[in-house]
N, C-alpha and C positions, 0 to 999 in steps of 0.2 A: 725219359729213361734215366738220365743223369740225376734228376731230383730224387727218384726212387732209390738209386744206389747210395746217394748221400744220406738219406734217412736210415737205410739199413746199416750203414757204417756207424752212424750216431748211436743206434740202439745196441749194436753188438760190441764194438770196441771204441768207446769214446776216447780212450787214451791215445789212440793212434790216428789222430786227425791229420797227421802229416801226409798220410797216404792219399788224401784227397787231391794233393797237388799233382799226383802221377796219373790221374784218370784222363785218358785221351778224350779230347773233345775238339774235333776239327783241327787236330794237330796243334792245339793251343792248350796251355795250362788252365785249370779251373780258377775262377776269381778267388782272391785271397780273403775276401770279406767274411767268408764262413768261419774262419779261425777266430775272429773277434766275437762272433755269436756264441761259440762253444766256450770261450774263456769267460764270458759273462755268466754263463750257467754255473760255473764252478767257483766264481768269486762272490756270489750273492751271500750276504750275511744273514744270519738268523735273527728274526725280530725278537726284541726283548719284551716280555710281558711285565707291565708295571705292577700288576697285582701280586706278582711273586715276591715283591719286596715288602709287602704289608705283613705286619706281625699279627697272624691270625689269633694267637692266644690272647694278645692284649685287647683285641676288639671283639672277642668271642661273646662276651656278655651284651655288648651294644648291639651286635648283629642279632643275637637271640631275642632281645627285647623288641627290636623293630619288627622282626619277622613274626613274632608271636603276639603282636598287639591286637587286642580285641576291638572290633569296630563297635559303633554305637548301637545300642539296643533299640533305637527308635525305628519305627516302620513308617511307610508313607502315610498310614492312617494317623499315627500319633503326631507326625509333623504337621499334618493338615489341621488337627485339633489345636496344636500350639499356635499356628498361624491365625486361626479363627479367634483364639483367645486374645492374641496381641493386636491384630489388625482388623478383626471383624471378618464376616463371611465375604468371599470374593464376589464382585459384581458380575452378574451373568450378562453375556453378550446379548445386546438388543439391537434390532435393525434400526437405523436412523429414522426418526420421525420427521416426516415432511411438514414444514411449517404451513399452517393453514392460512390461506389467503383470505383475509378479512375484507368484508365489503361494508361500506358505510351504510348506516341506517337511513340517512337522509341523502339519497343519491341526486344531488343537485348537479346538473351538467356544467362543465367548464365553459362551454359556449352557450350564450343565452339565446334560445330559439325564439323568444318573444321580442327581442330587441330589434327595432327597426333602424336601419342605417340610412340616413338621408342620401339621396342621389348626388346632391351637391354638398359636400362637406365644407366646413368653414375653411377658407383659403388664407386665413391669417398666418402671417409669418411667425408670430409670437407663439411659443408653446404654452399650453395650459399650465396654470400654477394655482391650484386651489389650496387655501390654507387649511390646516388640520384643526378641527373644532373639538373642544372637550365634550365628550359624551360618555354615557355609561357603557358604550360598546368596548369590548377588549380589543387591543391592537394585535396584529399578527406577531410582533416580537414578543409580547407578553404571553400569548398562547403557546408559542414554541418554547419559551423559557420554562414555563410551568408544566410542560408535558415531556420534558427530556427523559430519556431512558436512564435507568440506574447506572449503566455503563458510561453514558455521556456525563452524568453528574460526577461519577468517580474520577474520570480523567480530567474534567474541568477543575475539580477540587484539588487533585494532585498537582496539576500545573500551577494553581494559585499558591499552594503551600511551598512549592519549589521556588517560585519567584519571591515569596516573602522571605525565605531563608537566604536568598542571594542578595535581595535589595533592602530587606527590612520592611516593616509594615508601612512606614511613611514613604519609603522609596517605591514600594509597590503601588501605593495610591497615586503618587506622582507619575509613575509609569503609565497607569491606566488613563489618567487624566490627559497625558500627552497623546496617547493613542486616539482618544476621542477627538481631541483638538485637531490632530493631523487629518483625521477622517472628515471633519467638518470643513477644514480648509481645502482639502482635495475636492470635495463635492462642490464647494463654492467656486473653485477655479474651473471645474468642468462646466458649471452652469454659465459662467461668464464667457467661456469659449463658445458654447453653443448659441448664446444670445447675441454675441458680437461677431460671430463667425470668424474669429481670429484664432490663431494657433495658441499663443500664450502672450500675456503681457510681460513687460520687462520686470515688474515687481514679482510676478509669479515665478518667472524663471530664476530670479535671484533668491527666492524664498527656499532656504535649505530644507525646511520641514517637508515640503511637497514637491520640490523640483524633481526628485527621483521618481515619484509616482507619475508625474506628468510625462516625463521621458519614457516611462514604462508603457504608457497606453497610446503613444503616438501612432503606432501601426494599426491599432484598433480603431482609432478615431477616423482614419482614412476610409473605413468601411461603414461609418455611421452617417445617416442622412435623414432628412425630413423628420426632425424632432417634433413630437406632438405634445409631450408633457415633460415637465422638469420639477422635481421636488413637489409633487402634487398629491394631495390627499385623495384616497379612494375608500369606498365602503361597499360592502356586500349587503344590499338591502334585504335579501332573503335570509342569509345566514347570520346577519348582524355582527359583523366584525369590520375593522377599518385598518388602514395602514398609510404609509407615506412612500410613494413610488419615486425611485431615483430618476428614472428616465424612461420614456416611451418613444422609440424611434425605429427607423428601418436599419437593419444590419444586413448588408449584402442583399438588399431587396426584400427582406422579410421583416414585417412589423413585429417588434419584440418589446417586452418589458425588460429593461436593462438594469442590472444591479451592479454597482461599482463597489468592489471590495479592496481593502488594503491588507497587505500581509508582509511579514518579514521572512517567512519561509515559503519555498516554492509549493504551489498547489497545481500540479500539471493535470490532474484528473478531477472529474466532477465529484467523485466520491470524497475527495479531500476537502470539499466545501461544506461538509456536514449537513446542516438543515437549510442552507441557502436555497437549494432547489425547491423545497417546500414553500419557502417565503415567496419566491418568484411565482410559483403556481397559485398561491393565495392572492397575490396582487393581480394576476391575469384574470382570475375568476371575479375579483372585486370590480375591476374595470368593466368587464363584460356585463355585470349586473348593476352598474352605477349609471343612473340616468344623466349624469353630468357629462359623460363621454359619448360622443356620437360615432364611435368606432368600436370594434372588437379586436382582441389580440389572441393569437393561438400559439405564439412562440416566445421563448425566453432566452436571455443571455446573461451569464455571470462573468464579469471581467475582474480578474485578480491582478491588481497592480502591486509592484514591488518597490520598496524604498530605495534599493540600490540601483534602480533604473533598468534592471534587466527586463526583457520583453514580457509584457503581461500575458497571462493565459486566458483567452476567451473560451468559455464553455457554452456552446450553443445547445439549446433545448428545442427539439422539433415538436410538432403537435402531439405525436404519440408519447414522447417522453414527458411532456407537460401534463398529459392526461393521467399518466401513472403517478406522478407526484401530486396531482390534484386529489386523487383518491387517498393517498397517504395523508395529505393535509386534512381532508374531511375526517379521517379517523382521529387525528390529533385534536381537531376542533371538538369532536364529540367527547373525547376524553376530558378536555378542559371543561366543557359544559357539565359533565357528570360530576366533576370535582367541585364545581362552584354552583 
């Protein structure tokens, strides 16, 4: 009731707000805050419009020219014709084409069904080491190099040109020479480790060129046992190719073709090793079809060692994965045979 009377007084006689203090309410005077509210209503200043200060006559022509500007006479059709002339017709959306899974013409199995494994294999403690003979058969490395994809060739050439710019032609040749030398020393050190069953010799530990690589593979060597072949030549008697296997041994209980690789950059995934899985699969197939070996292999292992001594990355290839890369190898082999 008091609020209604207050609103009525505001609407009828706003100048006599003092009467509000005389309204009885429980024998007490009405709160004084209402007077401040009324005062604010009468003290509010009028907002100044900034556009009123603009000289309309001065900018009359400018305003007229902007508001009366004619838009382009082009239509969507003429714009499309102009784009076709400059950039050619737009490509129509096409659903992605699934890559066809090619199958080799000569489907030679990875595991040799005709190879007989003797019940009592040779118990010699010395691993097999067959020298590589010069023949007309192409090597696995040669076949892979001559059947690289255009994308692989492009990136390899770009890396080469970049290194030549940084090191010069002579510097690049020296760099590649040192890489090969380090790889040979690293493989020789591993061979001596497996043959003598020692961790490392004093000379190898002090050799700065390979000490980092040896430190890198220490955790992998703990899982390697029963070495059956070291730096041994293999050839596929049916498909007529050959190669040099780094190592055949058990890794965590599984007999594997082991390929030791050196790298200055980390390669934590199998895809980072490029064509190395195809190389391992080719060696596995060659061993299984080579009469010099009285065993068969179904698994592979690629070990990437690092010069700075950081832990190497072991990439294990189970039988299913080896079979997939074996089919890819057969396609590369067919491509090489067609070219030559």
